[in-house]
N, C-alpha and C positions, 0 to 999 in steps of 0.2 A: 563415628556419628552417634549422638545420645540425642536421648528428650528427656525434657525436663519433667519435672511431676506434674505439672499445669497441662503439657499438651499429652501425657499419658493420659492425663483425666479426660481431656478434650477426645482423644482416639477412642474412650468407652461409649462417646455420644451415641445415642441409637434413633436412627431417622424413622418416620412414617413409612412405610411401603408406598409405592407408587400406585395410584387408584387408576385403573383402567377404564375407562367409561365404556358402558354396554351399548353404544350405541354404534352403528355401521358406519364404516368410513371415517374412525379416527385415528388419529395417530399420536400415542403419548410418549414424550422423550422419557427416557431412564434419567432421573435429575439427581441420582447420587448413588453412591456403591461405598462398600468398604472393599478394604485392596490389601493385601499381604504377599510379603515373599515366599514365594514355595518352598524355600528352604527352612522356613516356620512353619508354614501351614503345608505338611506332606501328606496329609490323606489325599486320596483320589478324588475325581470329579465327580463320581457317585454319592461321595459322604459329604463332599463340601457344598455340592446343589441338593442336599437333603433339608427338608424343615427339621430346625432344631439344632442344626451345625451351631457350634459355640464358636463365633468370630471375636472372642474377647483379646485386646491386642491388637485388632485389625486397625486400619485407618479408615475414618470416614470421609470420603471425597465427592465432590463435584461429579455431575455425569459425564464431562467431555475431559477429566484429570488425565493427564500423563502421569507416570510413576515420581517424577520429580515434582510436579506440578501439584500432587497430592500430598506429598511430604512436604512443600512449601505450605499448603492449606492447611498442615496441621503444625506446623512451626518445628517439626521434627529436624531441622538441621541447626548445627551450634551457631554458626554465623551466618552473617547477610550475604549470599551467594552472589550479590549483583557489585559488592563494594571489594576493591583492590583484586587480588588473586583468591579469595577466598573458595571461588569455585574449584581452585584445584584440588583442595582439601576433602570435597565430597568423593573425588575419584579414589582417594583411598581410605573409605572408612576405617574404623576400629575393628578389633579382632573378629569381629563376624563375619570379615571377607567381604568381597566386592559384591554389594547389593544387586548390581546390574547386570548378573552373566547368569542369573537364574529366572526362568518365570515367574511371573507374578499373577495372583488370583485375584479377580475382581468379583464381587457377589452382591446381588441387591435383590429385592422381595417386591413383588408386584401383586397387586390385588385383583381378579376379575369378578366383576359381578355376577348374582346368579342372573342366569339367562337362557331361556328356552328356545330361543330362535334360531338356532343350529348356526351360531357367529362362527366365524374362523378365527385365529388368533395366529399372525403373524411375527416373526420375529425380523427385526431389520438392521443389521449394522453397517453403519455410512462409512466407514474406514478404522482399519486399526491397525496400530504398527509394533510390530510387524505381522505376527499371524497368530491365531488364537484357535484352541479347542473350545467348543460352546457348549455347554450342558444347562438342561432343564430339569429341574426335579426329579435328579438321579438319572437321567438320561442322556447319554450323548447325541447332541444335535447335528455337528459337525466336525471335523478334525482340521489341524492348524494347515495341513497340506493343501486343504479347500478353503481355507478363509485366510488369505494373505493380499498384503500390499496396504499402502496409506489410501488408497483412493476407491477401490473397488466396493460398490454397495451390494453387499450380500443379503437375501431375503430367505429365511425358511418356515413353512408350514408347520407350527408346533401345535397344533390343536390335540391331537392325540395326545400329548403329553400335560397338557396344561387342565385346570381345573377351576370351578367358582372359587372363589377366598383366596388363600396366600398361596403364589408359588414363587420357587428360586430360580434366578439364571445366574449363572458363572461361566466365569470365561478365566480359560488359563491363557496369559498372553505371553509369548516367545520375545526375548531379547531381540532386538533391532541393530542392525549394522549397514548402513547405508552402502556400502561397498559391496554387500553380501545379498542386499533384499532391496526389492521397489518400494522402498521406503522414502524419508526426509532426511537429508544431509545439509551442512553448513558451508562448508569449502573455507574459506577464510573471512567469513562476515563476521564471526564471532567463535568463542571455543565452542567445542563440540558437550551439547548438553551429557551428562554422563549416563543417563538413562538411553540415551539415543531416541528418547522422544516416544518409548515405548507405553502403547495406552491405547484406549478407544478415543482416540482424539476427535473425533467427528461425532461420534454418539452413537448411542443405540435407541431404538424404538419399539414399542410395541404396537400392533397395526391389529384394527377389529376391523373385519369385514364380513360380508355375507358371501354366498356361493359363486358370485361372480367379483373378481377384484378388479379395478382400473389403476393403470400406473402411467409413468410417463407423458402426462399431458404436454401437447408441442402445439405454437400456434406460428406457422411461417407465412409472413407477409411480402407481397410483391407491389411496391409503390411505384406510379408513373413516374417518369423523368422527363424534364426538367420542372413540370407544373405542378407535382406534388399533389393534383387533384384528385387522385383514384388510387384505390390500395384494394388487392383482393388478399383474401384469408384463406388458407387451408388449415384445418384444425385435424389433428390425430391424438388419438389416445388408444393405449392397449389395455383389452379386457380378457381377463383369463377367467376358468371356469376351475374352480378350485373343487368342485364338487368329483364324484362319483355317478352322476346320473348328467343327461344333457339339460339346458336351460336355454329359455329364450330370455332376452334381456333387452330395457329398453335402455339406449344410452341417449340420455338429453342433458339441454343445459345450453348457457347463454355464453357467447361470446361479442365484446364491445356492444352488448344488448340485444344480439341479434338471437333468436331462441334456434336450438339445434335439436334433433330428434332423428333416431334410428334405431331399428329392431336388428338384434344378431339372434343366430342360433349357435350355439356353443356346445360341441361336445363334451365328455367328461375330459379334464385337464387340456382342453383345447384353448391356445392363446391366438387372439387376432386383432390386429390392428383397424380401429373402426376410424373413418377419416369423412370430413366434411369439407366441400369446397364449392365455390359459388356454381359449380355444376349443378349439383345436388340441392344448397341452399343459396338461392340468390342474392338472400341478402349479406352473404360474405364479399359482395363488391361493394366496397364503400365508396362515397362520394366525400369530398373533402375530409378525410382521416386527420385526426389531429396526430402532427409528425414530431418524433423524438428527435433533438437536436443535441450534440454535445453542449459542454458549458460555455459560454460567451457566443453560440451561435444559434440560440432558440431556447424555446422551453424543453422540458422532457415529459412528456404526459404519458402517463400509462394506462394502457388497457385490462381488463379481468377476465380470464375465461373460468368458468364453473359447469363442472359435470358431475352427472350422477348415473350409476347403475341400479335399474329397479329390475327386482323379478318377483313373479308373481302379486305385482303390488305393492311391496316393501322395497325402501331403499337398502340396497346393498353393498354399495360403496359409492365414494366421492373422491373428484379429483379438482385440482385448480390450480390457476399458476397466474401471473401478470407478465404482460410483454408489451413492448412498444414497436411501435410501425416506422421502420425508417430502412434506408438502402446503403449496404457497405458495399464497397468494391475497392478493388487495388489494383494499380498497373504498374508496370516499371519505366522510369525516366529514361531520356536518350543515354544516359550515362549506366543506367543498370540500376537505378535504386527505388526504393517501393515507395510508392504515393498512393497514401489512403485519398477514397473520397466519401463523404457521408451526405447523400441524399444528393449526391451528383456535385458536390461542391469539394474541391479540394481542402485538405487541412493540416495544417504543419501540428503534427504530434508533438506534445510537450509534457514529459511526464518524468517519473523517479521510478525507480525498482523498489518493491513492496518487500517488508520483511515483517510476519507474522511475529509474538512472543516467541523468546527460545525456547520456552518450556510449553509452548502451544496453548497457553491457559486462554479459555475463553471468556472476553471482557467485552460484552457488546456496548457500554457505557465508552469505552477505549475507542472502540471502533467507530463509533459513531463520531466521536472528537476528531481522530484521525481523519475521517472525511472533511470534517468541517474545515481543517488544516489545508486539505487539498484545494478545496473552494477557495478559502481564503488566499491560498500560495497565487492562483488563477491557473492552474496544471490544468488541463484535460483529458490527462492520460496515466493508469497506473499498469506498468509492467509487474507480472509475476513470475518469477524463476523458479518453479516448482514452489512448495512450501503452498499449494493452492487450498485457495479460502473456501469456507461454507456458504451457503444460500444469501445469509445475512449479507455478507460482503458484497456481493452483487446486486443483491436489493440496493443497498446503499449508492452503488454507482449509479444504476439506474435514476434514481430518485434525485442523485447530483448531479447526471449530466457527466458522469467522469467515464469516460472509454478504458476499457481494460483488455490487456493484450497478455493471455495467460500462456503456460509453457512449460515443459519438463524440464529439470534443473539438470545441470552439468555435474561433469567431476565426480559422480558416484557411479554405483549401479546403471542410474538411467543413461550415462553415456558411454560404459565400459566396453560395449560392443562395438563403440564408433571409434574407440581409442588403440591406436598400434599398443601391444601388449597389455592391452584391457582382457577382463574375462569374457569370453561370450556366453550367450545367455542359453539358459536351459530352454526346453518346451515349457516348462513351468512356468520360468521368468516370462516367456511368449505369452502363457495366458494370462498371467498377472498385469502384463501391460495393454493386453487388449480390453480385460474386464475395466482398469484404469482408464482407457481412452474412452471407451462406450459409457460409464459413471460418467466422466467429467463431460463429456458432449451433451449427456441427458442433463445436468445440471446446467451448463452455460448456453444451451441453444435458445431459449426464450428471453435472454436479457438483453435487451439492445445495446448497453452497454459494452460487451463484449464484442469486439470487432476483428478478433481471427485467434489464430493458435499454433504456437512454436511446438512442432513437433522434435526439436532440437535445441540446443541451446550453443556450446561452446564447440560443438559437433554434429553436423546433420547425422541423423541414425542410417544405419547401413541399409543397402537396399531391400533387405526382406521386412526390416522392422517397419520403416517407410511404407511400405507397401502395406502393411499390416496397421499400422496408422490410418492412411488415407481410407482405406477399404472399410475400418470399422467407422469413421467418422462419415463416410458417405452412408452407411447403412442405416447412421442415426439421423440423416436427414440434415448433416452438416452444410451449411449454405456459405459460410464467412471463409475468408481466405485462411488458406492453410501454408504455414511458414517454413520452410525446411529448417531454418535453423536461425538464430541470432549473430550467426557469422554469415561471411560472402560464400555459403556455400548450396548446393540444391539437391534435390533429390528427383527421381524421372516422374515420380506421381505431381509433386508440390511444383517442380521447375525451381530456377533461381530464386534464392532467399530474399534479394535486394536490401539487404541489410548491411552494414559493417559493424565491426567491434574490434577499431584499431586502437584502443587506450585512447588517452591515457586514463590511470585508474590514479596516480600520484602527480606531485606537485606541476605545476607549468603556468605561467604568467596569463594574464589574461587575454593578452595579444595571440596566444596560440590558437584561440579558436576562429581566427578570420584567417587562418593560413590554407591553401588548398591541397593540403595532403593529409594523409593519418586521421586523428581525431577533429580535423577542422571543420567547420559548418558548410559540409555539405553532403547531400543523401540521407540516408537512415541510420543512426547512429544509436544503437541499441542498447548499450550502457558505457557511460563514461564520463569521468570528473575529475578534477584537479585533487581528488583523495582527502587529506585531512580535513576535516571540518570540527573545529574545537567549541564545545559547549561553552556557556557561560561558567563565570568565575563559582559561581555559588553550586554549579552543578558538577564540575571539575573537583569539587571537595568535597561534594557527596559519593564520586565513584572512585577517587585515588586515595590511597593510604598519604600520609605527609611524605612520606619516601619517596613515593610515585610521583606526586605532585613536585618535588624538588628536580627530580630526573626529568619532568617532562619539559620544564624551563632551562635547567642548566647543562643536561647531558644529551645531546640531539641523537646519538647513537645508542641510546640507552633501549632496551626493548620495554615497551609498554604492554602489558597483558589486555588492555583496552582499547590499543589499537587493532591487532590482528591474531589471529590462531597461530601456533609456536612457529610453524615452519613456513611463514608467509614473508613474501619481500615485503608487506605492510605493516611487519612487526617493530619497526622502526620508524620513527619521523624525521629523519636525516634527510631529504629534499627539502619537506616542508620547513623544517628549522632555519636548515641554514638559507632558504630563499628570504624567510622572514627576517632573519639578521642582518642580510644582506640589503636587502629593501629597505626597513624600515629600522635598522640599528637593533645589535644585540639586547636582547631582553635581561633587565634589570632585576625583575621580580616574578613571581606567577603571575599578580596581576597585569604587568605589564606585559608578558607573553600572552594572556588571555585577550589584553585590549586589542594588539596589534592583530592577532589572529582574526580578531572581528573585523577589522578593516580590511584584510586580504581576503577571508571567506566570502565575505560580500561581495566585493569588488570581482572574483574569478566568478564564483557563481553566476551574478552577475552578467558577467560578458559571454560566459557558455550560451545561456540562454539567448541574449541577446544577439550573439553574432547568426544563429540558428532565424533568428526574426528577421536579421537583416537579407537573409539570402534565400526567404520562403519562396518568392516568385523570382529569382534571378533564372540566368540562363543555364547554369549548373547548381538548380536547386538544392536548399537543404528542405527535407521533408520530414524529418522526424528525428528527436533528442528524447534519449531516457537520462535521466541523471543519476548516476551511481554514487547512491541510492536515495530513495525518498526518506527512509527511516531505519531504525536499526531493531535488531532481538533485543539486544540489551544495551547498557551505557555503552557508548563507544566515542572515541576519538577520530572516526574514521565515516566518512560517507553517508551523510543525511543532510536533509535540508532542516530537519527539527530533531532533537536529539531525544532520548529515551525519556526523559522528564516532562516532554512535550513543552519546552522551556524556550520559545523563539530567539534564534539568535542572529549573527551575522549571516550566516549562508540564507537562511529562511527569507530575511527580508531583500538580501541582493536577488532571489528567484523572485519573489513577491515583486519585488519594482520592475525586473524585465518582463514579467507576465502581465502587467496591465493589459485590458482590452485596448485601449486606445493608449499609445506609448511613445514617447521620444525618447531618443539615444544618441549615443555617439559611437562610430565606428575605428576602431583601434588600427585598421589597416589603411584607409582611405582618407581619416578624418572626415567624413561625412557625419551629417547632424540627417539621421532618418526617422521618418514617422512609419508606426506600426499599427494595422487595425485588423485585430485578430477578430472583430465582429463582421456579420453579412451586410450590416449596415454603413451607409455611407454617410460620412462626416463632412459638415460643411460650415465654412467660417471660421475656422480655427485661425490662432494666434500664437505665435512662439515666439521667445525671447530666449537669445542666445549671447551667455558671456563668457567671456574669458578672464579668469583673475590671479594674479598674482597671491602670493604667501600673504602678504600684509592687505589683503583685500581689493585693492586697485583693480578698477578694468582694464585690463588691456586691449580688447575686442568686445564689440556690442553689436548686434545686429537683431532688429524686431521685424518680423513678418507677421502679415494679417491676410484675411480672405480667404484662406489654405483649404483647398478641399481634399479628402482623404477617400478613397474608394474602398468598399467593404472588402476584407479578407485579403488584402494588398499592402505593399510598402510605399514609402514615397520619399525620395532623397530630398532634403531640403533644401541644404547650402552644404559647403565645402570650408571647412576653417583655414583662411590663408595661412601662411606662416607667419608668425608671430614674433618680433625683434624683443629681446630685454624679458624674458620670462625668467622668473624664480625658478631654481632647480626644481624647486614642487610646486606644481600649480594646480589651479580646478578650473573646470570646465562647469558652468550653472546651465541647466537648460529648463525651461517652464513653457508648457503647453496649457492654454486656455481655449474655453469656448468662446464664441463670438461675443458674448455679454460678460466675459472675464473670468467666470467660473475655473477653478483647477481642474484640468484633467491629467496632466503627469507631470512630474517635477522631477529630475534627476540632476545628481551632484557627481562629479567623477575628480578622483584627486590624481594626476599624471606626473611624470618626471621628464626632466629634458632630456634624460640620458634611457636610453631603451634598453629593454629586454632584449637580449640577443640569443635565440636558440641554436643549437647545434645540431641541425636537423640529422646529418649523417650517422651520429651517434644515437638516434632513438631506440628504445625497444619496445617491450609489448605493452609496457605500464608508465612509460615516462619518455620525454625527449631534455637532455642538460642542455645548461645554458653555459654561455662563455662571457656574458655579462649581463648585471641584473640592474634592474631599474634602480635611480636612487631617491627614497622618500624619505631619506631622514631627516630633512629639514622640518618635517611636519613634528618633529620631538619641540622643535624651538617655538612653535607658537605660544603666544602668551596667553594667561586664563582668559574664559572668555565670561562673559556675564548672560545668563538665559533668566527671563523671568517667568515663571509655570504658575497657570490658573488653573483650575480643575473643581468638576464635580459632577455627581453620578445620578443617573436617573433610573428608575426600575421600569423595565419591560417583559412582563411576566415572569420568568424563572429567572431572567438574566439582569444583569447590571449592566448599565452602559455608560461609560466614564468617558468625559469629554475632557480631553487636555489641550488647552492653549499654550504653544511655547512661542515667546518671543526674545528676539534679541534687540536690545534698545540701541538706537541710533548712537547712544554715548559709548556704545561699548567698542573696545579697541581693537576686536578680533572676531574671526568666524567662529561660529561655535560647531564645532566640528564631530559629527557621529553623535548626536545627542539618542541616547536609550531609555525609553521609559517604560518603567514596570509597575506593576499595582500589586500592593499586598495587602491582605485581609487585616487591617490595624496596624499600628504602627510597628510593633514586633512580630506580626503575624507570618503566615507562609503566604510565599507569591499565589495570584490568583491564576491558577491554570487550570485545563487550557484556555487559553486567550485569543481571539480573534482581532486584531488591530487593523486600522485604514492605512498605516503608515508606520515607519518605527526607523531609528537609525539614521537620522535625515541632518542635515546641515543647512545653518542659516548663517546669514552675515547681517552686521548692524542695521536697523530698521527693517529687517523682515520679520514675519511671524508666520505659523501654521497652526492649524486646527486638526489635532488626531483624535479617535474614537478608538474606545476598546469595547468590546463585548465579551462576558464570561457570567458563568453559574453564580448567583447571590447566594452566599451562606452566610451564616452566621450574624451577628448583631454587629458586629464591629464595624466603623465606617472605613471605607476604602482608602489608602493611603499611597499616594503616586511617588514614585521614586526616579529622579531623571538625573542620570550621570551623563558623562562624555568625554572625549578625547581629551579635551582642554577645560572641561567645565564641570567645578565643583559640584559633587553628589549633593541632591537637595530631596525632602521629604515632604511633600503637601498633602494634607487634608482632602478628601475628594468626598465631602459629603454628601449623603442620597437625599435627593430630593422628591418631590412628590410622584408618585406612582403616575404611568400614563401607559394608554394601551394602543 
């Protein structure tokens, strides 16, 4: 590994010390460090944490940078580690040896104001990988035996070691190994980061307080069901006397605009939980509360809690939190599967599995954009299997109405004690796990978005660990479901999980999802998908070398570094590639392969969500499905609804189509046309058009229905397609749902084969079910070129552009315009406008039909947007979409 002269110069950058306000109740995040390998910085902690220690050649990094993230910030790596297999080379650096087997030092300077008020200074570490020695001004504050684990929050009173003016904080952070420590591992999601994510990934804070410190503010609400007309609040905050003498403290504040006040007497060093309830504060019994609902079911209002502790008339500390009022319960169906109820209403969980950045880089703008995608997709839930996020993630979930199911991860130290042949935990491991559970409970419990916690993933924890988790959660006032595992296992304390994890994780056909076995649409499937999700061509070319690209379409058995980790079953795309060639025809080029993959991904992802939709109120109900996965930690050919570059492709728009709030869909098993209403409000007077078309566009069957009523949170079987003679080998079903006044509600087009996919169920394994026969969609290749007319314009809305695109296929066109995809560039040769939120995309139109699409994206630069339209049998064309007048 080498550094250029420019990056060496960059590494000498000096930052201004972090300024810590002298106001009690302030929390100041360390926003930058300098870091260095201890093999190069060989002095002890006393010397390194002393003023005047020379840090020439150290890397300046941001406040939450892991070692790899810090090296990337400094452009210290020779090659782009996200391209091809360049990441491998980082694991064998140049002659200096392996950079990641020795501890690394993180050092920073912070300034305390002159203050005679007897303030206390606390150091709060919010999560370190894997452990750390902590030094302040030449004094060791803590040892790495006591500061360990990715999730525990550790707080130290460092008042005696700090002073007004400049202070030095240094941490020696020890190497991580997720098989040996309770940190973070990546299994088969992506390659292992060379540094195993060592570093202060959740940040470190300097806290200023008076003699009485406040922590862990918490609001628990109880909501009256089913009328939702009353709620009672219980408020708790922990008060601690940091002084050597006793104090009386006035604990006061407001919650939901209700005033709170209580005086407590605290002996030296005493900690007390101060509580407020309707018994002490009648105003905490609320009439007509604002109720928090998940996306699509209602609004997501939030309330505020603000608390202060005052001693002798002066503010000693502050604490605050936001929360929502809602009820979360769950029970088991007759078949033993978990059903969630929000505010008394059953909800079909429709979500995806979350991946943070592979190097745990903290990017607030990207996280906000990712939540905007979840909302745009119509999903209502995110599952986090380990890699648990910070406060900002849950705040975004609260504001956007996205439910969250967090939990511990599989397949490393977190589950080693539950696995045959796994290494048992030591007493130290047990303590780190207990601290982790307590810290996460305190982080999560105020957030209305959080609806439960998985204490196990691919295995339930063994009895002593399960009991410890349950006891710890109870001690932290956890009121939500505790789920034993993401698989069908139970624990004595939490009971049966009510989950299934039956696969698949690799390619299966759309009809699979309607089966009544394995991963079919019944019960709660905690992680499942048809595997490969191929990004659009421009992204494939950004992430793969020319050799990788050639292998992708020519050699189905070739290992792809961007498919999965070395040892995994998913390192090759053979099942997907074979199905693609059988169903759509052997690819003739990379572009042809990617185009066929988009059709397949759209079709398969849509079918997965639609099958669970169709069964949400069945006798054997579907209660939840988590698409594996929502996103990727790095550029990948596997498991995502949107790719690392945030360029929406077939999988994205298939999921978006299926998750429309009010939706019309086709059932592969029964040939039923089904309406789905995920909103709580009833819909009235709907109209539906059903057409079955041959490849040449001729209508072989048509039905128009009107005056349709659709109950809220329900499905409705609308019609069953009859057997239709003389269909072409590949044919289409076109479904249109409109309101009573003819406005579009849902439009859905399927391409189907008269030859069925036939699954070989007895030969199923944990990740796929093979086929004995594939559908034949190869006739789609014979479609003649279609004519598509495009009109586009752009308006400015605040900081965003909103581009409107009208696609029309003239009546004189001789064929369908199949799977038209619209992109927007910033100028004729500019970059794609990303992230971007479309109302619809990847659409299919017949002669005489048109559709209006809208896209919202950040306005940047002066170049006018250019709309690009491409399609299966449509010539690519670019149309300027000049900006018009601003509107508000």
